[in-house]
N, C-alpha and C positions, 0 to 999 in steps of 0.2 A: 503493499499499499505506499503509495506516494504522498509528498505533501501537496496541499491546497494551494491554489493559485493566490497570489494577492494582488491588489491593486496597487500601482505604483503611483503616489501621489504624495505630497508632503504632510507628514505627521502634524499635527495641531498641537498636542501635548508636548511641552519643550522637556519633560523629563525622559518621557518615552522618544522623543527624537534623538535626545543626547545618549541615549542608552543604546539605541539601533545603531546611532553613528559611531560608536566606541565598538560595538562589536562587528561591524561591516567592516570598519578601518582594520581592525586586526585580522579578519579574514583575508583582504585584500592584500595585506603587507604579508600574510603567511604565504598567500598564493604566488606573491612576485618572487619571494625566496624559494618556494619549491619550483618554480620556473627556470630559475637561474642555477640552482643546483642540477636538477633533470637534464635540462637541454644544454647546459653548458653556456648560457645566453648571459650578456649583460643586460641588466635589469635595472632602470631608475623609475621610482616612483615618488611622486609629489602630492601631498594632499593638504589641501587648506580647509580648517572647521569654517563654521559660520560666525566664529569669533576672531578668525583671522589667525589662529594659530596652526603653525606649520608642522608637517609630520612628513618624514621623508625615508626612503629606503634607496640604497645603492648597492647593487652587487659586489661592486669593486671599491677599493679606498680612493679611485680615481673618479669620483663622481662629478667633480667640478670639469674634468676633462669629457666626460660623458656628455654632460650637458652642453658644452661647447660645439661639439660635433654637430648639434641640431640646432 
């Protein structure tokens, strides 16, 4: 039995929205790490929260070099 579909829209409750953001951010960071390990790919991920806080992930220590490439 699979999970039910959800409607993708803004969450009105600010507490629920923050909890969902944290969970999805962590899941996204985990997937980026897995992709870099499994596929030997250079992965860079930048996330800004609604409050402007920066979250980032880089598979190599040369993340600035990776960003300058684009």
